[in-house]
N, C-alpha and C positions, 0 to 999 in steps of 0.2 A: 549373458544376462545379468551378471553381478553388478556391472556399471550402471545398469538401469534401476537398480534398487533405490527406495527412498533414502534420504540423508538422515543420518542418526542426529537426534536433537535432544538436548537436556534443558532444564530450566534453572536459571540463577536469579538472584534478586539483589537489588540495592535497597537498604533500609535507611531512611532519613529521620528515624525517630518514630514515636507512636503514631499510628494512623497514616504513615507515610511509607509505602513500600511500592517498588517498581519491579515487576517480574519481567524477564527477557530471556529469549532463547539463545543457545549456542550450539554450534555444530561440532561434532567430533568424529574421530576415526576416518577422516579423509586421507587419501594417500598422499596429496600434496599439502604438507603443512603450511606453506606460505599462503596458498589459496585459502585454507581454513582459517588462518589468522586474519586474512583480509576480510572474509565474511563476518567473522565474529566482531572485529573492530567496527565494521560499518554498523552492526546492529547496536553495539554499546553506544556509539557516537550519536546514532539516531535517538536512542532512549534518553540520553543526556540532553540533546537539543530540545526535546519535548518538555523535559523537566525545566530547562532554563527558560524556555518560552512561557510556561506556566508561571513561574516565580517572577519573571521580568514584567509581565504584563499588567500586574496589579500592585499598587502601593501597600495593600494590607497583607497581614500575615496569613500563610497557608495553614489552614485547619486540618485538612485532609488531602492525601494524594494517593491515587492507586494506578499504577501502570500494569497493563496487561498486553498479551500478544495473541495473535491467531495465525496458525499455519494455513494459508489458503491454497497452497498446492505443493506437492512433494512427490512428484512422479515425472517420468520421462526426462529426468535430468534437469527439471525446473523446479526451483525452490522459491516460493513467493510468500511473503508473510506481511502482517500489518502489526503495528504497535500503537496502543492507544494510551492516553494519559488523562485521567479525570482528576481535577483539582478543584477543591472548594476553599475559597478565600473567606476570612473573618467577615461577617455581616454582608456577604454577597446575596443577591437574590437567588441565585442557583449556581451549581458547580458548572465548570467549563471542561469540555473534552476536546482534545485534538487527536487525530489519526494520521499516521504517516506509514509508508510501506516500503518494502524492499523486494526486488526480484533479482534472483541469481541464476545465470545460465551456467549450469554445473558442467556441461560439456565444454563450452568454450572458455570457462572460468573467467567469467566477467560479471559485473554488476550492470544490469540493464536499465537504461533510460526508456522512456516511452518511444522515442524516435528509433532506438536500436531494434525495436520489434518489427519495424516495417522496411520495405525496400527503399534504398536511397532516393531522394528526391520525390517520394510518393507523397500525395497530399493527404497524409493521415489526419491532420488537423481538421481539414474540411470534411472528410468522410466521417469521422467520429462525431464531429459537431452536428452534422446533419442528422445522424441516427439519435443523438441526444435530444435534439429538437422534436423529432418524432416521438420519443419516449415522454418528454415533457407534455406534449399535446395529448397522447393517448392516455397518460396516467393522470392527467389534469393536476399537474404540480404547480403550486402557487410560487411565483418567483418575487423576490425583492426588487429586482430590476431585470430588464430584458436579458436573456442569454443570447450571445453571439457566437463566440467561438472558445474552444478549450485553450488552455496555455500550451505551448510546446512540450513543457515538462508537467503536465497536468498529473495529479495524483492518481495512481492506478495499482491494481494487484491482479494477478492471474488466478483463476480457478479451473476446474476441469472444462476445457474447450470454451472458456470464456475469459474475456477481459473485462474487468470491472473498473469503470471510470468513476471517481467519486470527488465530492466537494466537501470543504470544511464547513462547520456550523456557521450560518450567517453569510456564507460566501455567495450563494445565489438564492437561498430560501430562508423563510423565517425559522427561528430556533425550534419551533414546535415540530417541524419536519425531520428534525435530526439530520443525519448525514445523507444527502442525496446520492444514492448509488445507482449507476447505470450499467446494468450487465449487457455486454455485447458478445454475441456468438462469434467464434473465430471464423465461421463460415460466411458471415456477413462482411468480413474484411479480406476474404481469401485472395482477392486479386492484388492486394497491397502489402501482405505480410511477407516477411523474410522467411522463405521456406526452410532455411537451415537454422533458424533461430528458435526460441522458445515457443512462440506462436505456431510455427510450422510443425514442431514436434507434437504439441498438443492437438493439432488439427488431424493428424494421421489416425487411422482407425485400427491399425495393427497393433 
């Protein structure tokens, strides 16, 4: 049972001066130090990429920056987390936020892409996109332009028995909608998920 325990996580931070702080998670106490370093490196690099994107997107000075994270899943040897970065530039109409996420298969010791969660050659793009089309209609979500298909590497994270597909601000909806999130039950994807992967483990009831 020990190997099914949640991963131990601590919080560290990067300070870029007053009103500029980025908090990020780091895992510890793993038996495989190489894998632990790989996880922690991926998290730090993602946090830095978010900071770089915020600073590089605007010619004006950064007045405020806050980076936060959320652990979305830490059970059944699946660690999934999101990192957000809110930045306000001098004289901007409002601040801008980006969210990115990482999902780690702790059993197979690998960082998972969206494609990794499904059986090889399965039409996960078509199946997920069809479900999102239904949710857009049912939830009456206003779009900037018509939605067709998700990208093969669409942003996602895993929660309890759920995969959440999401889009960035302005990607498919007006700013007022915030981040469009589309939670999909693993049971709606049961025929195409990789049973031995993270979604397969989350779908089991034992």
